[in-house]
C-alpha positions, -999 to 999 in steps of 0.1 A, spaced: 261 532 -382 230 554 -389 214 570 -358 177 576 -353 166 611 -364 170 637 -338 194 617 -316 225 636 -326 227 674 -326 253 700 -322 248 704 -284 258 668 -277 294 666 -265 319 640 -280 322 617 -249 284 614 -247 282 606 -284 309 579 -280 290 564 -251 257 562 -271 275 548 -301 291 521 -280 258 512 -263 240 509 -296 269 490 -312 268 466 -283 231 459 -287 235 455 -324 263 430 -319 242 410 -295 213 409 -321 238 398 -348 252 371 -325 218 358 -316 207 357 -352 239 338 -362 233 314 -333 197 308 -344 211 291 -376 240 274 -359 246 237 -351 235 242 -315 199 246 -326 198 213 -346 179 184 -332 171 149 -344 189 115 -347 218 104 -369 223 66 -371 254 48 -381 263 11 -380 287 -13 -396 325 -20 -393 341 -25 -360 373 -12 -376 357 22 -385 338 23 -352 366 41 -332 367 70 -357 329 73 -359 326 71 -321 352 99 -317 335 121 -343 301 115 -326 315 125 -292 330 157 -306 299 166 -326 279 165 -294 299 196 -282 287 217 -312 253 201 -316 242 189 -282 206 184 -292 214 158 -319 217 122 -309 242 102 -329 240 64 -325 270 43 -336 264 5 -338 288 -24 -346 274 -52 -367 303 -56 -391 306 -41 -426 282 -67 -442 257 -65 -413 259 -27 -415 252 -27 -453 221 -49 -446 207 -22 -423 218 6 -446 201 -10 -477 170 -15 -456 172 22 -449 174 16 -412 205 38 -409 218 70 -424 255 60 -427 273 27 -429 309 23 -416 328 1 -440 362 -14 -440 359 -25 -476 343 -11 -507 306 -19 -514 302 -53 -532 285 -56 -566 256 -75 -550 251 -47 -526 252 -21 -554 225 -40 -572 203 -41 -541 208 -4 -536 198 2 -573 167 -21 -570 156 -2 -538 162 32 -554 189 41 -528 215 67 -540 246 66 -519 280 83 -516 313 65 -507 336 87 -486 371 74 -476 380 86 -441 414 71 -432 440 45 -440 443 13 -420 470 -14 -418 453 -47 -410 475 -61 -382 484 -97 -375 490 -101 -338 502 -125 -311 504 -125 -273 532 -104 -258 543 -137 -241 551 -152 -275 589 -151 -279 595 -172 -310 575 -156 -339 598 -131 -356 578 -126 -388 554 -143 -412 553 -143 -450 522 -139 -470 526 -175 -482 527 -187 -445 495 -167 -438 478 -184 -467 490 -218 -454 475 -210 -421 442 -195 -431 432 -211 -465 401 -233 -467 411 -269 -459 443 -259 -441 460 -287 -422 480 -264 -400 471 -273 -364 503 -265 -345 531 -239 -348 556 -264 -360 534 -271 -390 544 -236 -401 581 -238 -393 597 -270 -379 618 -250 -354 587 -235 -338 571 -252 -308 549 -283 -312 520 -264 -296 484 -260 -307 478 -230 -329 447 -212 -318 433 -187 -343 411 -156 -338 396 -132 -363 366 -112 -373 333 -128 -382 321 -133 -418 301 -101 -418 332 -81 -412 348 -61 -440 382 -68 -424 375 -106 -428 365 -99 -465 397 -79 -471 420 -103 -454 406 -134 -471 407 -118 -505 442 -104 -501 457 -135 -485 436 -164 -500 426 -148 -533 389 -148 -527 366 -128 -504 352 -151 -477 375 -180 -485 388 -191 -451 392 -221 -428 362 -221 -404 378 -235 -373 388 -202 -356 373 -181 -328 353 -154 -346 338 -121 -332 326 -88 -346 339 -72 -314 376 -67 -318 379 -62 -280 369 -99 -276 397 -109 -300 422 -88 -281 413 -105 -248 415 -140 -264 448 -134 -281 465 -116 -253 457 -143 -228 471 -172 -249 508 -176 -257 500 -197 -287 472 -176 -303 473 -157 -335 448 -133 -350 441 -102 -370 422 -70 -369 425 -32 -376 456 -13 -366 437 9 -340 430 -21 -318 467 -31 -318 477 5 -311 454 5 -280 468 -28 -267 505 -26 -273 511 -35 -237 496 -70 -241 500 -77 -278 528 -80 -303 524 -71 -339 539 -96 -364 560 -82 -392 547 -93 -426 569 -101 -455 551 -93 -487 581 -100 -509 604 -72 -499 613 -82 -464 594 -81 -431 575 -48 -424 554 -38 -394 524 -15 -397 532 20 -386 519 54 -397 547 57 -422 546 22 -437 508 22 -440 507 57 -456 535 50 -481 523 15 -490 554 -4 -479 532 -24 -454 519 -45 -482 496 -61 -490 476 -54 -459 472 -16 -461 438 -3 -472 414 27 -471 384 26 -448 351 43 -456 317 57 -446 287 53 -470 261 80 -470 224 77 -479 218 106 -502 182 109 -491 193 113 -454 214 143 -464 183 163 -469 180 164 -431 200 193 -417 213 173 -387 227 145 -410 243 171 -434 259 189 -405 272 157 -390 287 145 -423 304 178 -429 318 177 -394 329 141 -399 349 150 -430 364 181 -415 376 163 -384 383 127 -397 420 132 -403 427 145 -368 404 121 -350 416 91 -371 452 98 -359 440 101 -323 424 66 -324 452 48 -342 445 52 -379 463 72 -406 449 104 -420 443 107 -457 460 135 -477 441 168 -474 431 168 -511 411 136 -506 391 152 -477 385 183 -499 373 160 -527 349 144 -502 336 178 -492 330 187 -528 310 155 -534 288 162 -504 283 198 -515 273 185 -549 244 166 -533 
């Protein structure tokens, strides 16, 4: 450190010199700290808006809560209108980020192009779409992909459990699932029925997975599906049904979802970023925070973290903006 002229001379003893040095060093440290804080996240303000998938919602909500601790002046709003409903708002530029449990559709790509919207797709976690029944159901041991198709295909005549297997009870089969704006609905119907949106219509639909949990858990003869996190949160009142995709029945777990053996219902889930919104420092800071913490927070709310190199790739894409 360079002292002001005349402060140090030969008559100053060593202890006094050390004391002066420490005092000045302390002041300098405070100035440096305050200068660093002036450019930190705690000085950011504004609003960051997200909407979309109920499946991705638990991760985005957890990230928003944690971001509040480092940027308390930024308000992050997280809505749930389904992947399709979220894309409608995103493409109308009403939101900065869309939570999506499926990739963007070609029709949505064309709309973005026509509106001059540049966007970035960021995978944030793996999900295992879970088929569930009430914990009081004691007869379903597993279902095959073919049986799921028999139940859910358009024009299905399956009305009772013995229509699936003769040895099962002759009791009404009551179905629950996401609404048609849901990316989970799109993924399930495409994977099981071969076409996105192709489904029997006579089921109880909701964009709120908690509503589905309540309906299924309270009905011994109910069957439904939604993201793994909602099953993980409600294991005390739901059973997950093992699915046989051709290699024997498998239940969704962190291992089976990550290694692909829970097939064909494992999938990545995403956030979509409006590139123009990234010019705002509060949005950029939130997105960087999201990517840095997505793996840990995804695991905490019941999803499976991606490999580290995929998160690094996402960081690189955001930096390139």
